[in-house]
N, C-alpha and C positions, 0 to 999 in steps of 0.2 A: 421591841422584838425580844425573843425569844433568843441567846445563842447555846452551844451545846456545853453542853453540859450540864445547863440550870435542873432546879427540879422542880414540878409542879407535881399538886398534893400533896407531899415527902414521899411520895411514888415514881412518877413519871420521867424518869432522864431522858432529857431532850436531847436527840442528836444529831442533828442534821433541820434544816428547812430545807423540802422537799416539792414547794409548791406555794405559791399564793391564786389569790380567784379574787372578783368583787368585794367579796364581804369579810373572807379569812385568811390566816397566810397557814400554810400545812407544817407540819411537822411530824418528822418519824424517831418517835420514841423510843423508852426499853420499858415498858412494865416490869417493878421489881421487885410488886408483890407475885405475880404469876410468873413470869420466865418469861416474855412473849415480845415483838417487836409490835409497838401498834401508830399507828397517824395521829394527830390530834389537827382539830382545826379550831381554830382561838381567830375568834370576829378580832377584825381592824377596832381603832380604837374610838372614831366618830361613830362606832357601832355601837359600838360595845354604851355609849352614852345615855342613846334611849331606851329609858324603860319598859316601853310600850316596846321598841322591837326583840328586846331580851327577853322579854316576860315570854312574849307568845315563840320567840325564839325555842327556848327553851323549855314550852310545853308542845312545843314538835318534834323538836329531838328525840323528848321523854315517849312521846307516842311510838315515837319509828323507833324507839330503842327495844320495842316486843316482839319487834321483829328476828326474827332467828332464821334463816333460807343458807343453799348454800350460795347460790346466785345473788344474791344479796351481802353488800358491805356492811357486814355488823354495826353497830351504834351497841361501845361496852357502860361509858360511861357520859354524864356533863356533869358540869360543876363552871361556882366560881372562887376564885381566891386572887384578891386583894385589887377591883377594877380587872380583871380582866375573868374573860367569858369562852370557853374549851368546849370542843367534843372527843370523845377520846371514843374512834374506834380500827375496825381492822385493816389494819395493814395488808395491803396489795402491793405484789412485787410485779410491775409489770408497762403498761403504759392504755390510753385511754382509744379506744375503738375508730374515733378522730384522726391520729395522729397513725393511727394499723393504716383506714381508710387511704392518706393522706403517700403513705407509704406504701402501701401495693395499687391504689387508682381504681379500679374495679374488683366485686372478691365476687369467684364463684359460686354457683347456686346451691352447693354443698354448704360452703360454710359459710356462706348467708342466712344459707334458714337453722342452722347446729348453731348459729350466734344466735339469731331470732327468738329460739327455743328455750334458748340460755336465757337470752331477757326476760321473754314474757313470764317465763318458770319465777320469778322475782315478785314483777309487774303485780303477777299472783295472786298469790302469795301474801302479799300488801292490799290488793285490795279485798281477799277475804277478809283482808280485818280495817275492812271501812276506810284504808287509807289511797289516795290517792297521787300520786307521784307529782303531777301539773309539767315537769323538766325535760320530762325525756327528750335527750341527745347522745348526739357518739362520744361528750367532754363529757357522761359524764355516763357514761358506760365500761368500765376496768376490764382489759382482757391483761390476764396473769401471765408469766414467765410456763406460765403450764397450762396453758390454754383457756382453762378456769374467766368465764365473764359470769362476774357481776357490777351491781347493778348501785352506784350510791347518789347522798343526797334524799333518803326516802322521806317525806315527815320535814324537810330546810327546804324546800322550794317557798309549800303554804306561808310558811313564812316571811321567804322575804319575795315575795308576790305585792305585798299590803303595801310593805315604805321602798324596793330601792329596783333597780336597774342593775345589775351587774355590767362591769366594763366587756363582758360580751353579749351584751342585748341585740346584738342581731343576730349571732350564734343558735341565740335559744328561740328568737322569733322563726326562724325557719323553721320552726318541730313546733311550736304553736297549733290548736285544734281551731277554726274558724269563731265558738266560743269564746275561746282564749282572747281572741283579739279583737272581743267587738264586749269585752268582757261578760258575758253572759256567763252562764249556770257551769259547771265544770264535773263530771267524773270520772268511772276509770274510764266511761269509751274516748277523753279523749285523749288519754294514756296509750289507744289501741289507734288514734289517729300515726296522733306522734311516733308511732312507734313504727308504724306504719312509714311513713316520712324515709322514719331508719334506716329502716329495710330498703327504701327508694335508693338511696344514696350507695349506701351498699354495693345492690348493683349497677350502679349505672357511674358511680365515684361524681352526681355529684347531685343537690339538691334541688328540688322542683320547680322555685320558687327564689328568684332572687331578685335585689333592687337595692338600690345606692341611701335609703335611705328604710328606717324597721315600720314606717308610718308604710312603704309603697307596699313591696315581705307581704305586713298585714291583710291591705288588700287584696291582691294574691288571691292568699289567702279562705277568701267569702264569695270574687267571684269570678276567679280566674278555671275551666275547668286543667287538670294536673293532663303535663304530657306522659303519656304510657313509659313503662318502660322499657318497655320493648326498641322501643326509636333510639335509642342507648347504648344499649344491652340487644344488641340481633338475634343470638342465641339463648336468650332469658324462657325460660322451662312455660309455655301457659298459663300453669295451676299458680307458682310466685309471681307471676305477674296478675293476673285474678285477685289474688290473695291481698297484695300493696291493694288494689284501687278499692278495693271492701272498704278495707282500712279506714283509708282518707278520703270514701266519702262526706263529703262539704256535710250534710245531714248529721245527726247523733246516730239518728233510729236508722241508718242505711247500713254503718255500720257494720261488727262482731257485739254476738250480744255484750258477746263477754271474754277477756282472756282467756279461758277456761276452754269458747268453740275456737278463737280464733290456734287454738296451740294445734287441738282436733286435726285439720288443716296444712299447719304447717308440718305436723307426722305422714300422714300421708301424704306431703306432699314429697317426699325424699323418697317413697316407696312410688310412689308413681306419678314424677314430676309433668306429663306428657299427660293427662286425665286432667281434663275440662272436668273437675266438681266442685269449684266454686260457685255458688247458688247468689248472687247475687238479691237485694231484692229492689224489685219493679219502683220504676221512677214515679214519683206522683208527680201531678201539678207543682204544688207547692215547694217539689225539693229541685228543681231544675234551675242548674243557678243565677244567679238576681244581682244585675244590678246594683251595686252599692248606694246605702242613699245617702241622705245627707243625713238621718240621728245617724248609720255608723260615723259615717267617718270625722262626724266633728268628735262622736268619743272617741278614737282612735285615736285623731287629733288632741284631742284633751287631755288623753293617758301620758303623749309624748313631745306635747307642747313645752309645758318648761322643763323640760332636760335640758341638763346643763354639765359642761365634764370640770371635772374640775383635773389642772393642768398634777399638780403634787399630788392627786391619790389616784388618779386616772377611776376616777368613780363617775359613772352616774347617776346620777336621783332622781328622781323624782315627789313630787307633792301625791297626798293620799287622793285618791278623786275621789269628789263629791256626788254616792250614788243616787242621791234624792231630786240632782235636774230628772224637772216633771217632760223636756220629748223628749228627753230617750226611753223608747218602745222595748227597744233588742232588751231592758235591765233587767228578766226578770225575776227577782229579788236583792236585795239588797245588804248589807251587810248584816243587817242582824236576821237578815231574813226573811222581812216582809214584805209581801204579792206587791208590786204594782198595781194603783187600781184598776187603769185602763185595762194591761193581762188579765183580772180577774176577772169584770165582765165579761174579756173575752174567753179568756174558761167556760164559761157559766156556760153561754151559745155555745162555746162544741160538747158540755158534757148535754145539753140537750137535743143536739143533728143528732151527737153518739147514741142515744139511746133510742133512737128515731129508726134509725137505721140498723141497730140489732132488730128491733122486730120488727121491719122488715127481712131480713136475711134470716129470721127463727120460722116466715111465715115460709119463706120460700125456699126454705129445707122442707122442708114438713111438705109439701105438693108436692116437691121430689125426688123423695124418696120414698113418698109414696108409689109417684108416677114406674120410681124405679121397678117399685116390689114386682108391680102388673106388668112389665116391660121383661127381667129379668126371662121368664121361662122362652117368652120368645125369641131369644137373641145368645141365645145357648151354643148356638153352632158355627157363630161369628169369629173372623180371628182378627189381626192386628198386627198391623206391619211392626218389627221386633225395637223396643225404643230402652231407652236407660228411665228406668221409670222411678216416682219417692211417691209410696203409694198406704195413702189414706185409711180406718175405719177400724171396723173393730182387732183387735190382733188373734192373731191361730197359729204365734209361737210364745214359747215360755220365757216371760220381764225375766233374766238377772239383773244381778247393781247393780253389777261394772257395762252390760251389751245387752245383747241379741243373739237367745242359742238360733244357727238356722234349720232355719225345716227340708225336711226330705223333698226334690222336688222331680225328681229322677222319675220313671212314665208318665207323668202328667205335659199334658200343649202350652203351651206361655201362655193363656187365657186360663184357666188352669192353675198356673204358676199366679200367675199376677194375685188372683183371687187369696190365693193362697198367703199373698205372703200380707196381703190384707191391715195395715193398717199395722204395724212390724213397725216402720222404719228403714225396711229394706226395701231395693235397688232390686231390678237384673237385667241381662243384657243376653244379647245370644251374642254367643265367642265365635260361631263359625258353626260348622255340620259336619258329620260323619255318617258311612253308612252302618248298619247293624242288621242284627240275621233279628236281631232277638225284641228289638223294640219299634213300634214300628214309627212309618215316619210320620212325622208331625212332634213325638214327642221326644223328650228329655233325656239323652244318655248319663248324663253326668253335670255335675256342676262344682261350681271353683268359687267358695268356701264349702267346704265339704259336711254334710246334713249334721250338728250337731253338733257344731263347735260355734263357741263362740264370737263375736264379732261387736264391733262398735255400731250404733243406727248412721244410717245414709249412707254402710257397705252397697257394695253391687253386686251381687252374686251373678256371674261367669256365669251361661251353663253351652252345653255344645246340646244339637236339636237332630234326632238323625233323618235322614236322606233316601231314607228307606235299606231293603235286603239289599247288598252286591249282588245276590244271585241269580241271573234270570235277564240281568241288564244287562244292556251295550260297550259298558266302562269296566274295562278291565278290573279286576282285585289288588289289592296290594298288599304285605302283608305292613305293617305297622313293626316300626322295631320298635325294644323294648329301650328307653333312652335312658330309665334312674339310673341314679349312682354315675353318672357323667358331666363334663363341664357343660356349661352350656355352649362354648361356642361348638365342639364335639358333638352335642345333642344338635342341637342349627341344618345342622350339617346331611346330621344322619337319615335328618328326617327329607331334606330340603331333594336331598337325592335319592330319595324315593316318589318322593312330587308330592309333600305334601306340603301345607301352609303352618308356619307355624305361627304362636303369641305368647307370649311370656306373663305373668303375674310372679313376684316374689315376697315373700315370707321368713320371717325367723326362724331357722330349726340350731338345735343343740344337740344333733347326731350327723347334719350333712353339711359340710365345712362352704361356705363363701363360693359362692358362683355355684353349684351344682345343682342337678337338678334331685325336686324331692320327689315327685309323683311328675304324673304326663297324664292329657285329660284327650281322647279313647285312648284305656292298659295300650301297654303292649302288648308285642306279639297274637293281635289280632288280626280283624280283618280291616281295611279301611280301599277309599279309592281314593285312586290323585285328582290330589283339589284337596281333598280332603283339611277340614284346618287340627291340627291340634299345639295342643293348651302345655306348654311348660310351665311345672311352680320348679321355682332357680334361688336355691337359700341365701338370705341375708346374713347365710354362721348364726349368735348365741348375740342373743342382747345382749349390748350391754347394760350395767349396771355403772350408773356415777359411783367412788365412789368418796363419803360424806366426807369431812371436817371433825374425826371424836377429840385432837389432841391439841389441839388449841385455840376452845371453848371453854373449857373450863368441868368437860362432863367426868363424873365416876364410869369405872367400870359395867357395874349395872347396864348404866344409859349410856354407856357403848356400844355394848355387846347387842340393845336393843334395834339404836341406830344400824348394826351391822347384822342386822340377821339375818341378812340373804348372803352370809361371807361365810367361811373357817374359820374361825373368831381363834387366836393364839393368846397367851397372856406372860408379860416376861416382868418381873419389877427391874427397882429402880432406885436408889437414891437422891433424894434432889430437897428442892427450899418449897417443892407444892406439896401441896395437901397430903398426905396418904390418902391414895387409893382413889385420886381423882387421874386421868392417862396425858400421859406429855410428851406421847407421840406416835406415831401409827408405819406399819410396812411398807402402805402403796398411796400414796403421795396425792393426797387431796384433789380433786375432780379432774381423776384419772378414773378411763373407762373400763371394767375388767367383766369376764365371765363370775354367772352366777355362780357361788358354792368356792368361789379363788379364794383363798388364803390372805388370811390377814394377821398380822402379832400387832398387838398394843403392846407400851410398854407403861406401868399404873409406879407411880411416886410411891416409893417407902418411908416418904416425909426425909427432913434432915438424919443425916446423916448421924448415926452415934458418936459420942466427943472421941471417947476410944480408940475408934475406930478412922477418925482422922488424925494425918497423917503430921509430924512438926516439920517434917524436910523439905524445903523446899526450891525446884531449878529454877535456871535463866539461859534464857534464847539469848544468842551473839550468832548470823549464819547471817553469810552474803549469798546474796539470791542474783545470781544470772539472766541476760536476757536470752531468747534461745537464738538462734548462731542466723536463723533469716527474719529480717526484722521487718522487710518489705512494708509487711502490709497491717503492721502494730502500732499502738498509738499511747501504750502503756498498759498500764496490771490496775486488779482488784488483789488484794491479798486478803485473807483473813486466817489468824494460826486458831486452833484448835485440839482441847489437850484429848490421852486418849482415851477420854466419854464420851468427845464431841459435842463442847461445850466450846461457845465461841470465849477467850482468852485475850486477845486483838486482832484490831482492825485496822487496814492498814487502803485506804479507798481513793485512784485515781492519782497516783502514783501514774506521771507521766517517761515518752523515753530521757528523758533528759534527766530525775534524778537519781536515774540509774548510772552512770557516770560512767567511768573507764573500768572500774573498777565491781561493780555492780552495787545492788544496790541493800546496806546493812539493816536488819530487819532484831532488831532487840527485843528483852520482857523478862522484864524481871517477879520474885515472885510465884512460880508457878508452884500448885503441888499435884502433877502431875511428870514420871522425870522422862513420859514422854509423848508425839504426841502428832501434828502431822501442818502443814500449810497448805493452802487453798487455794493458790495460782489463775484468776480469770484473766487470760492476757484479754485484750479489748482491737477493736480492729479500725481504721482510720475514722468514722463515723462513729465513734463509743462505742457499736455494741460491742454484747458478748462474742467473739470466734471462737477459746478451746477455754477447756482445764487444762491443771496442769498440779495433779495432789503430791507432795515429796514427807516423806515421814523423817520425818527429824528426834533424835534423841535430845532430851536440853539438858546441863548441865550440875551439879549438885554443885548450891550456895554456900 
């Protein structure tokens, strides 16, 4: 066991133990070369003696070290020293998502989606490099004190699964996909399933499957239907519920095709939470929940039957599973990737069947296309009931790299508009009607999004249909108020007072404040009829940008400016122990949300200060720190001493009320190279959580 003050690789100074897991102990340390805090995960002795495990552990960790993303706990270094095997990682000050859920019970919809998006971004970056996490669970998701969400243990789970099950195995099995439960083929869709379970727990405060043993929980993943999360969270929007249900389909083919597709729906859910836009893959006969067979049950029991608990280490260990069992038809591949002979035969038969089906489909499409061209001339006047559709066929709008340019639909009927959108990946929905003296009845008056705007595929265009001229009808015409620039509440009130129906859409705007009207359809100061529908576009404010980390990741000034290209960057310099030209500070905190073009200052190292500029004087601190007058809600304090350059000189963590005594807490420090600094006191509440900060400026005495 490492103790405070010890060194690893003559570079990392151990500051204390911060956690322990089934395989390893975790320590906070100081990287003396780069001057930053790190977390060091050290393998426990019983695993360090297993050469095969250590080899796989190192190779997986080294592969994961290639990941660099704001939502991933980055791996900096992997090494061994005197039989000690360790991984050096980014240090995150915060708590796990599991602890956060336990404290809050159920998370709000917006908070759950925000966390899921950040987790999804990290997983997406890993999947893009062909790295599958395999153990997504709230215990492996960190929430920093700044609100940044980061996924940890990438690559490590793969090394662990072939040799060990940690003491929190019950925690892992709650989030395992059905294919993991039966030891089948695992890919990125397994991470999607696990993230779906995590989202379920965030919004309901509970996991969908639970039991007394790992086998019981695994069987539920295989054969039991998930209880819809709205049963436990009645106010959950339909979009979020369907996203969770799609992620947790037992058949991987019915889940999201990729993490990118899942992220697109999560972002859309933030904008239109109550819109039923999630497309569920149809249920095929073979997809129905099946009663677990003897082979599956034997496989699960085989993985857990010989699990034993060592009371001394609180470790659960299992033997390696023999993948060559002839009766295990669910094993598609063994460790070496060989295909099971029975599965190979089944694949051959399915391939022949698929070929026959494809030929039949091609013949059917040719006949249908020929008949459709012939009958199209006779059916041009037919109308259809208005509905939201996703069209297929030849595209008539311009396709660009990141989306689709919306075509103009004004003046067209719904049939013509649908034909115009044919093949673009865009849908259409009638949002209401309005009278018009210039647009014929049944034709489109206006659309949202507007023509020429670039949108994502699968976006639904909402249109207003003309109900004909208001003149000469028995209904009274009413002037439509112009509410652009008004607040959402005032605009709705003004329109409903005139007898209009109001629908709303939302979008980001850099020029209109959040909650105010960007545009309205039909336009204001025109004539309408009572009962007409007016669509308001409400501003979500400027689309924020997440501030990246350029100050603790050893970035050059040029690299930092490239990462901060959407900000207004200025530079200051400062002497430090870090190599010259490396960024050592930034004015905007990592992970915070800022407007595009916001000002940010980066601090670039000038290298070590020249010897002639280093003062030979030293100073000391000797002060008595007093308790606040009211200590009813205070249990103690964490204290940090800084010099006038912001460098940490000394820390006093975990001080209790008793440590202060009657005369206060005496703080001493010698050998200080500056004549002034500050003491930052973080008072802790009765639960040990941060309560408030107190900053005290101090003058040091010359020694």
